[in-house]
C-alpha positions as CSV (number, residue, x, y, z in Angstrom):
1,M,-13.0,2.0,15.0
2,V,-9.9,3.8,13.8
3,I,-6.6,1.9,13.9
4,N,-3.3,3.8,13.6
5,L,-1.5,1.3,11.3
6,T,1.9,2.9,11.7
7,S,1.8,2.2,15.4
8,V,0.7,-1.4,15.1
9,C,3.2,-2.7,12.5
10,K,7.0,-2.6,12.0
11,G,9.7,-3.5,9.4
12,G,9.7,-4.6,5.7
13,D,10.7,-4.0,2.1
14,L,8.0,-1.8,0.6
15,M,9.2,-1.6,-3.0
16,N,9.4,-5.3,-3.7
17,K,6.4,-6.4,-1.7
18,L,4.1,-3.9,-3.4
19,R,5.3,-4.9,-6.8
20,V,4.8,-8.6,-6.1
21,F,1.4,-7.8,-4.7
22,R,0.4,-5.9,-7.8
23,A,1.8,-8.5,-10.2
24,S,0.0,-11.3,-8.3
25,R,-3.3,-9.5,-9.0
26,K,-2.3,-8.5,-12.5
27,L,-2.6,-4.8,-11.6
28,S,-0.7,-1.8,-13.0
29,G,0.5,1.1,-11.0
30,S,-2.3,3.1,-12.6
31,D,-4.8,0.6,-11.2
32,M,-3.3,1.0,-7.7
33,A,-3.3,4.8,-8.1
34,K,-7.0,4.7,-8.7
35,V,-7.5,2.6,-5.6
36,I,-5.8,5.3,-3.4
37,G,-7.1,8.2,-5.4
38,K,-3.8,9.5,-6.7
39,T,-2.1,9.9,-10.1
40,S,0.1,7.1,-11.5
41,V,3.2,9.3,-10.9
42,Q,2.2,9.9,-7.3
43,Y,1.6,6.2,-6.8
44,Y,5.0,5.2,-8.3
45,K,6.8,7.7,-6.0
46,K,5.1,6.0,-3.1
47,E,5.9,2.5,-4.3
48,N,9.5,3.4,-4.9
49,G,9.9,5.0,-1.4
50,K,10.2,8.6,-2.6
51,A,7.0,9.5,-0.9
52,N,5.1,7.9,2.0
53,F,1.7,6.3,1.9
54,S,-0.8,8.1,4.3
55,D,-2.9,6.1,6.7
56,V,-5.9,6.9,4.6
57,E,-4.2,5.5,1.5
58,I,-3.2,2.3,3.3
59,R,-6.8,1.9,4.6
60,K,-8.1,2.3,1.0
61,V,-5.8,-0.6,-0.2
62,R,-6.8,-2.7,2.8
63,E,-10.5,-2.2,2.2
64,A,-10.2,-2.6,-1.6
65,F,-8.4,-6.0,-1.3
66,N,-10.0,-7.1,2.0
67,L,-6.5,-7.5,3.7
68,S,-5.9,-8.2,7.4
69,I,-3.9,-5.8,9.5
70,E,-1.0,-8.4,9.4
71,E,-1.2,-8.5,5.6
72,V,-1.2,-4.7,5.4
73,C,1.9,-4.5,7.8
74,E,3.7,-7.0,5.6
75,L,2.8,-5.3,2.4
76,F,3.6,-1.8,3.4
77,G,6.6,-2.7,5.6
78,L,5.0,-1.1,8.7
């Protein structure tokens, strides 16, 4: 089943929530970049709101950390 996450969720502060999420798991931006299959520079642009996460990248994070749809919405500010 495919879920369009951007249509399910709303609102949030991406930059701080992602940083807190990473820190709580003792992950670097490079670690997160590997999860979504991007370079560190590309990941940091996304985390800082200069580029958007794709639905595929969001799903990769969801699957890697076994997050619920609600947790994904909260984390990504969707």
